[in-house]
C-alpha positions in Angstrom: 2.7 1.4 37.0 5.8 2.1 35.0 7.1 4.7 32.7 6.2 3.5 29.2 9.2 2.3 27.2 7.0 0.1 25.0 9.6 -0.7 22.3 11.7 -3.7 21.3 14.5 -4.0 18.8 13.0 -4.2 15.3 14.5 -7.6 14.3 12.4 -9.3 17.1 9.1 -8.5 15.4 9.5 -8.6 11.6 6.7 -7.0 9.6 5.8 -6.1 6.1 7.3 -2.6 6.4 10.9 -2.0 7.6 12.6 1.4 8.1 15.4 2.4 5.8 17.1 4.9 8.1 19.6 5.9 5.4 16.7 7.1 3.2 14.8 8.5 6.2 17.5 10.7 7.7 17.6 13.3 4.9 13.8 13.6 4.9 13.9 14.1 8.7 16.6 16.8 8.3 14.3 18.7 5.9 11.0 18.4 7.8 11.8 17.9 11.6 12.7 21.0 13.6 15.8 20.5 15.7 16.7 17.2 14.0 20.1 18.4 12.8 20.9 19.9 16.2 20.3 16.6 17.9 23.3 15.0 16.2 24.6 11.5 16.7 23.4 8.2 15.3 19.8 7.7 14.2 18.2 4.5 15.6 14.7 3.0 15.7 12.8 0.6 17.9 9.5 -0.9 17.1 6.6 -0.1 19.5 4.7 -3.0 21.1 0.9 -3.0 21.0 -1.6 -1.9 18.4 -3.2 -3.9 15.7 -2.7 -2.0 12.5 -0.2 0.8 11.9 3.4 0.0 12.5 5.0 2.5 14.9 8.6 3.2 15.8 10.5 5.4 18.3 13.3 7.3 16.6 16.2 8.4 18.7 19.3 10.4 18.1 22.4 10.8 20.2 25.4 8.5 21.0 25.0 7.6 24.6 23.8 11.1 25.6 20.3 12.3 26.3 19.6 12.9 22.5 16.1 13.5 21.2 13.2 11.2 20.5 10.3 11.2 18.0 7.6 8.7 16.9 7.1 7.6 13.3 3.8 6.0 12.5 3.2 4.4 9.1 0.7 2.5 7.1 1.5 -1.3 6.9 3.4 -2.4 3.8 1.6 -3.3 0.6 1.5 -7.0 1.6 -1.0 -6.2 4.4 -4.1 -6.1 2.1 -5.6 -2.9 3.4 -9.4 -2.5 3.6 -10.8 0.7 2.2 -10.3 3.6 4.5 -8.3 1.5 7.0 -5.0 2.6 8.6 -5.8 6.2 7.9 -2.6 7.9 9.2 -3.4 11.0 7.2 -6.6 11.5 9.3 -4.5 11.0 12.5 -2.1 13.7 11.4 -4.9 16.1 10.4 -6.9 15.8 13.6 -3.9 15.9 15.9 -2.6 19.0 14.2 -6.0 20.6 14.5 -6.3 19.8 18.2 -2.8 21.1 19.1 -4.0 24.1 21.1 -7.3 22.8 22.6 -8.2 21.1 25.9 -7.7 17.7 24.2 -4.0 16.8 24.8 -2.3 15.3 21.7 1.4 14.9 20.7 2.8 17.6 18.5 2.9 16.4 14.9 5.6 17.7 12.6 5.3 16.3 9.1 3.4 13.9 6.9 5.0 12.0 4.0 2.5 10.6 1.5 5.2 9.7 -1.0 5.3 5.9 -0.6 8.6 5.6 -2.6 10.6 6.7 0.4 9.8 3.9 2.9 7.2 1.9 1.0 4.2 3.4 2.8 2.9 6.8 3.9 4.0 7.9 7.3 4.1 10.9 9.7 6.4 12.0 12.6 5.3 13.4 15.9 6.9 14.1 19.3 7.6 11.3 21.7 5.6 11.8 24.9 7.2 10.4 28.0 4.6 9.0 30.5 2.6 6.0 31.6 0.5 3.8 29.4 -1.9 1.5 31.2 -2.5 -1.7 29.3 -5.4 -2.8 31.5 -8.5 -0.7 32.3 -8.7 -2.1 35.8 -5.3 -0.4 36.5 -3.6 -3.1 38.6 -0.8 -1.8 40.8 -2.4 1.6 41.1 -3.7 2.9 44.4 -7.5 3.1 44.9 -7.5 6.9 45.0 -5.3 7.3 42.0 -7.4 4.7 40.1 -10.5 6.8 40.7 -8.7 10.0 39.6 -7.3 8.3 36.4 -10.8 7.2 35.3 -12.2 10.6 36.1 -9.5 12.2 34.0 -10.3 10.0 31.0 -13.9 11.1 31.4 -12.9 14.7 31.4 -10.8 14.3 28.3 -13.4 12.5 26.2 -16.0 15.2 27.2 -13.5 17.9 26.2 -13.1 16.2 22.8 -16.9 16.2 22.2 -17.1 19.9 23.1 -14.4 20.8 20.7 -15.6 23.1 17.9 -14.6 21.1 14.8 -15.7 23.9 12.5 -13.5 26.5 14.1 -10.7 24.0 14.1 -10.8 23.7 10.3 -12.3 20.2 10.3 -15.4 21.0 8.3 -14.4 18.4 5.6 -13.3 15.8 8.1 -16.4 13.7 7.6 -20.1 13.9 7.0 -22.1 15.4 9.8 -25.3 13.5 9.0 -26.6 9.9 9.0 -23.8 8.7 11.3 -25.3 5.4 12.4 -26.6 4.5 9.0 -23.1 5.0 7.6 -21.4 3.3 10.5 -23.5 0.2 10.4 -23.1 0.0 6.6 -19.4 0.4 6.8 -18.7 -2.2 9.4 -21.2 -4.6 7.9 -19.2 -4.4 4.6 -15.9 -4.8 6.4 -17.2 -7.7 8.5 -18.4 -9.5 5.4 -15.1 -8.8 3.6 -13.2 -10.4 6.4 -15.7 -13.3 6.7 -15.6 -14.0 3.0 -11.9 -14.9 3.2 -12.3 -16.8 6.5 -15.7 -18.6 5.7 -16.7 -18.4 9.4 -19.8 -16.2 9.7 -21.0 -15.1 13.2 -24.8 -15.6 13.7 -25.0 -12.7 16.2 -23.4 -10.3 13.7 -25.9 -11.3 11.0 -28.7 -10.6 13.5 -27.2 -7.2 14.4 -26.8 -6.2 10.8 -30.6 -6.6 10.4 -31.6 -5.2 13.8 -29.5 -2.1 14.2 -30.7 0.0 11.3 -34.3 -0.5 12.4 -33.7 0.7 15.9 -31.7 3.9 15.7 -33.0 6.2 18.4 -34.8 9.3 17.4 -32.5 11.3 19.6 -29.5 9.9 17.9 -30.8 10.9 14.5 -31.3 14.4 15.7 -28.1 14.9 17.6 -25.5 17.4 16.4 -22.3 15.8 15.2 -19.1 16.3 17.2 -15.5 15.2 16.6 -15.2 11.5 17.8 -12.1 9.5 18.4 -13.4 6.0 17.5 -11.1 4.0 19.8 -11.0 6.0 23.1 -9.7 3.5 25.7 -7.4 3.8 28.7 -4.7 2.1 26.6 -4.7 4.9 24.1 -4.0 7.6 26.7 -0.5 8.6 27.9 -0.6 9.8 31.5 1.8 12.0 33.4 4.6 9.9 35.0 3.4 10.7 38.5 0.0 12.5 38.2 -3.4 11.3 37.1 -3.3 13.7 34.1 -3.5 12.8 30.4 -0.6 14.2 28.4 -1.6 12.8 25.0 -4.4 10.9 23.3 -3.1 8.4 20.7 -4.4 6.3 17.8 -6.8 8.7 15.9 -7.1 6.6 12.7 -10.8 6.0 13.3 -11.6 9.6 14.2 -14.3 11.4 12.3 -17.4 13.5 12.8 -20.1 11.5 14.4 -22.3 10.9 17.4 -20.6 11.6 20.8 -22.7 9.2 22.8 -21.7 6.4 20.4 -18.0 7.4 21.0 -18.6 7.5 24.7 -20.4 4.1 24.7 -17.4 2.5 23.0 -15.2 3.9 25.8 -17.6 2.5 28.4 -17.5 -1.1 27.0 -14.8 -1.7 29.7 -17.7 -2.1 32.1 -19.0 -5.0 30.1 -15.8 -6.8 29.1 -14.3 -9.2 31.5 -10.6 -8.9 32.4 -8.3 -10.6 29.9 -7.9 -10.1 26.2 -10.2 -7.1 25.9 -9.0 -5.6 29.2 -12.3 -4.8 30.8 -13.3 -4.9 34.5 -16.8 -6.4 34.2 -17.6 -8.6 37.2 -15.0 -7.0 39.5 -15.7 -5.2 42.7 -15.6 -1.7 41.3 -16.2 0.1 44.6 -13.3 -1.7 46.2 -11.1 -0.8 43.2 -12.1 2.8 43.2 -13.7 2.5 39.8 -17.1 4.3 39.4 -20.2 2.4 38.4 -21.1 2.7 34.8 -24.1 4.8 35.6 -22.1 7.2 37.8 -19.5 7.5 35.0 -22.3 8.3 32.4 -23.8 10.9 34.7 -20.4 12.6 35.2 -19.9 12.7 31.4 -23.3 14.1 30.9 -22.6 16.9 33.4 -19.4 17.8 31.5 -20.8 17.6 28.0 -23.9 19.8 28.5 -26.4 17.1 29.4 -26.8 17.9 33.1 -30.6 18.1 33.2 -32.6 15.1 34.5 -34.4 14.9 31.1 -31.2 14.8 29.1 -29.7 12.1 31.3 -32.8 10.0 31.2 -32.7 10.2 27.4 -29.1 9.0 27.4 -29.8 6.1 29.8 -33.0 5.1 27.8 -31.0 4.6 24.6 -27.8 3.4 26.2 -28.1 -0.3 25.2 -28.5 0.7 21.6 -25.2 2.6 21.7 -23.5 -0.3 23.4 -24.9 -2.9 20.9 -23.8 -0.8 18.0 -20.3 -0.4 19.3 -20.0 -4.1 20.1 -21.1 -4.8 16.6 -18.4 -2.5 15.3 -15.8 -4.0 17.6 -16.7 -7.5 16.4 -16.2 -6.4 12.8 -12.8 -5.0 13.8 -11.8 -8.2 15.6 -12.9 -10.3 12.7 -10.5 -8.2 10.6 -7.7 -8.9 13.1 -8.5 -12.6 13.0 -8.2 -12.5 9.2 -4.9 -10.7 9.3 -3.7 -13.3 11.9 -4.6 -16.1 9.5 -2.9 -14.3 6.6 0.3 -13.7 8.7 0.0 -9.9 8.4 -1.1 -8.9 11.9 1.1 -6.4 13.7 0.4 -7.7 17.2 1.7 -11.1 18.5 -1.6 -11.6 20.4 -3.7 -11.1 17.3 -4.9 -14.7 17.2 -6.3 -14.5 20.8 -7.7 -11.0 20.1 -9.4 -12.0 16.9 -11.0 -15.0 18.6 -13.1 -12.6 20.6 -15.1 -11.5 17.6 -17.8 -14.1 18.3 -18.3 -13.5 22.1 -18.3 -9.7 21.5 -21.0 -10.0 18.8 -23.0 -12.2 21.1 -22.8 -9.7 23.9 -24.0 -7.0 21.5 -26.9 -9.1 20.4 -27.9 -9.8 24.0 -27.9 -6.1 24.9 -30.0 -5.4 21.8 -32.7 -7.7 23.1 -33.3 -5.4 26.1 -32.7 -2.1 24.3 -35.7 0.2 24.0 -34.7 3.1 21.7 -37.3 5.8 21.3 
């Protein structure tokens, strides 16, 4: 339970994209409020964690308090990007739209789509000081605070799904129809793109590709679209240094308009993953840890998101395994992509090999849940 300073000197972790601070400084002076007032030397440090978009903390000041911001960029051209991957422009757009809502986000300042400056598009946002928990089981946290932290995560994702995306100017942020058909199609293509270069197909993925489109629940087809995060996990939340309060939600590159229960089910996969690479708490004594049961967590979300009636909650629980299976399918496709980048030598995270190796067991878990799902 420490204040997050998740950065290391850039030379320790070489990557396809390096920061040219001499080229960057004039751009920052033009686009970043208060940058010239900060003074002193500009330095950068690479952020640990994440699988895709390189991220740096920028600091000014010569030994004094200085100022700090975060620069987040697409990988360099050698990374071999998949279509629509690493969408930092979407991150910038959605965080700017959510700035004055109940969904806490860092303040974003400027987006640079001119790749000639650094070799890739990037944006700059405020640095938020706080705690980042790398494990959903929250080791080292007291039982009472652990319960409060999970309840706060529940509150924030419900607030996201209540946000009025039309009023926020996000009407063109994505299609509001056929979410599951498009989601299954997209991740099927990306899984097969990764697999084609690795020649290691996953049987459970092939089964899910056939099964999922035929079992989309009627309620899911009829549901109104909301803004969805796409990767809402404890690790992507910055908490207050001493309070169980979220200060910022990070990593919005997969955000779009979509089905809120799918987004929430992705968040709830922690109840099904074992501790370890995927940082779940499946199999642990949740009551002793102060972590709610999955059902209790679902019911609390339902209350907060306008599904408090017994009928609405029963409908969610009836279709729950479909939402989980669909998200495990999507996660396996993402993991297969990480495995491919690890083989290519372009992965951003030093644990990419171990993380990518989880593609098969994740798909198998999804297929096992599909066998007991009863949508509709």
